[in-house]
C-alpha positions, -999 to 999 in steps of 0.1 A, spaced: 203 -891 99 211 -907 66 235 -886 39 203 -882 13 181 -866 39 207 -846 57 214 -832 17 176 -825 17 175 -809 53 206 -789 42 185 -777 12 153 -768 28 176 -742 51 186 -727 20 155 -730 5 143 -709 33 168 -681 27 159 -679 -11 126 -674 -10 126 -641 -28 124 -645 -66 157 -642 -82 169 -623 -109 156 -638 -143 129 -659 -128 90 -649 -128 78 -636 -92 66 -665 -73 86 -688 -93 103 -716 -78 140 -707 -63 168 -725 -70 180 -743 -41 218 -758 -34 226 -786 -18 260 -793 -3 265 -829 2 298 -827 19 331 -849 14 312 -881 23 287 -880 -5 292 -909 -28 299 -885 -59 319 -907 -80 354 -907 -97 357 -875 -115 366 -891 -155 398 -880 -168 406 -881 -204 420 -912 -217 417 -904 -255 415 -868 -260 443 -843 -261 422 -818 -247 402 -820 -216 377 -790 -213 362 -784 -181 357 -758 -152 371 -771 -119 347 -795 -107 329 -795 -74 309 -827 -72 293 -826 -40 273 -791 -45 244 -791 -68 220 -766 -76 184 -780 -86 147 -771 -85 116 -780 -66 85 -792 -83 69 -781 -107 102 -769 -120 131 -790 -135 162 -785 -156 152 -793 -193 184 -782 -209 221 -768 -201 244 -754 -225 279 -747 -224 303 -725 -245 331 -746 -257 363 -732 -246 395 -731 -269 420 -758 -268 455 -747 -270 466 -780 -282 447 -775 -312 464 -744 -335 443 -728 -363 431 -744 -383 429 -775 -369 392 -786 -359 381 -804 -329 368 -837 -323 347 -837 -293 345 -872 -281 322 -869 -252 310 -844 -227 303 -854 -187 279 -837 -164 269 -846 -130 235 -852 -119 223 -850 -83 196 -877 -76 174 -876 -53 157 -912 -57 157 -942 -78 148 -931 -111 159 -928 -149 157 -900 -175 169 -892 -208 198 -871 -217 201 -856 -255 234 -846 -261 246 -826 -295 271 -797 -304 256 -765 -320 266 -733 -332 268 -698 -317 244 -669 -325 239 -631 -313 260 -602 -307 298 -610 -306 303 -598 -275 278 -621 -260 270 -653 -280 245 -676 -272 237 -710 -282 216 -718 -316 199 -751 -311 186 -747 -344 220 -752 -359 231 -786 -348 270 -792 -359 274 -828 -342 247 -852 -331 220 -854 -313 224 -888 -295 202 -893 -267 211 -916 -236 191 -932 -208 208 -920 -176 197 -934 -140 206 -928 -105 199 -939 -72 196 -911 -50 234 -899 -51 254 -876 -75 262 -896 -107 290 -884 -133 273 -892 -165 301 -894 -196 277 -892 -229 296 -901 -265 291 -878 -293 292 -891 -326 327 -898 -345 337 -878 -374 326 -843 -365 354 -821 -366 344 -786 -358 362 -750 -355 342 -716 -346 322 -709 -317 304 -738 -306 280 -747 -276 279 -780 -259 242 -788 -253 223 -812 -232 185 -817 -233 170 -833 -202 139 -854 -207 118 -869 -177 137 -849 -148 102 -836 -135 91 -872 -131 119 -881 -110 113 -857 -81 117 -871 -43 85 -876 -28 71 -853 -52 94 -823 -41 132 -821 -52 141 -827 -91 176 -837 -103 202 -811 -99 234 -803 -121 267 -805 -101 284 -770 -97 317 -760 -105 343 -741 -82 351 -718 -111 333 -680 -108 300 -677 -130 310 -661 -163 284 -644 -184 277 -655 -215 293 -687 -210 264 -710 -197 226 -710 -205 198 -731 -187 160 -740 -196 137 -754 -171 104 -762 -173 84 -737 -156 106 -707 -144 131 -704 -173 114 -718 -207 136 -700 -230 177 -703 -228 187 -680 -201 224 -668 -191 230 -686 -162 248 -663 -140 219 -636 -134 199 -666 -122 225 -685 -99 240 -651 -85 270 -663 -60 264 -700 -68 292 -707 -94 291 -719 -126 275 -755 -137 299 -778 -142 307 -796 -174 337 -818 -188 345 -823 -228 372 -850 -239 384 -836 -274 410 -843 -299 425 -823 -326 415 -828 -363 439 -825 -391 418 -804 -417 414 -821 -452 384 -799 -466 358 -774 -459 323 -780 -458 296 -755 -460 300 -723 -436 271 -721 -410 266 -695 -385 304 -687 -382 311 -725 -376 329 -748 -404 318 -786 -409 356 -799 -415 366 -831 -429 396 -846 -411 419 -880 -412 
């Protein structure tokens, strides 16, 4: 049995175990499915920051992914940007790139739109504000051949930011990349424990509005994302917007 079909078989077993609707999903909606490809999965090499002074990430588990079954599919993922200890206040943070791991189940291409957005909502549980775009967006074509691929997506230069931020990726076309009309591309999980108000997702059917990932995922863990960033030297301050500052750097 090939790695791909062994993974699908394992996923089907887990899908049977998760037949009941999960918290946050509509009754009868497609359940989240988790697959572990094992140590032999061709997951690629975990990228390491070669330029930035900060590499911000939860611990990656690039052989395990969460995904959905048609008609559902991931449509976006937002991650609360953690503080960079190497950048003391009031230095801003220039995010060079973000990396996500996509578990492809067939040979296919889709698009990923990346941006950095501000935060809104109560102080104890901030949520991403897609209407407050602070950096980007840039759109890339991403492709896979039935294995996990780590996609590193650069952000525009010159975006120096401070305050509460979310890295946001919108996925366009995952619903058209289903394997044999069944499983749509998944996102790599992390070994880090799920933290409420830290990551948010949308899907095409069951989670159409940005929703906290943890109540949906339960014990599956968080979704993995890596940010490569530099510290900016502040030389001026632009307009304040939703608690974040657009700043100039040199």
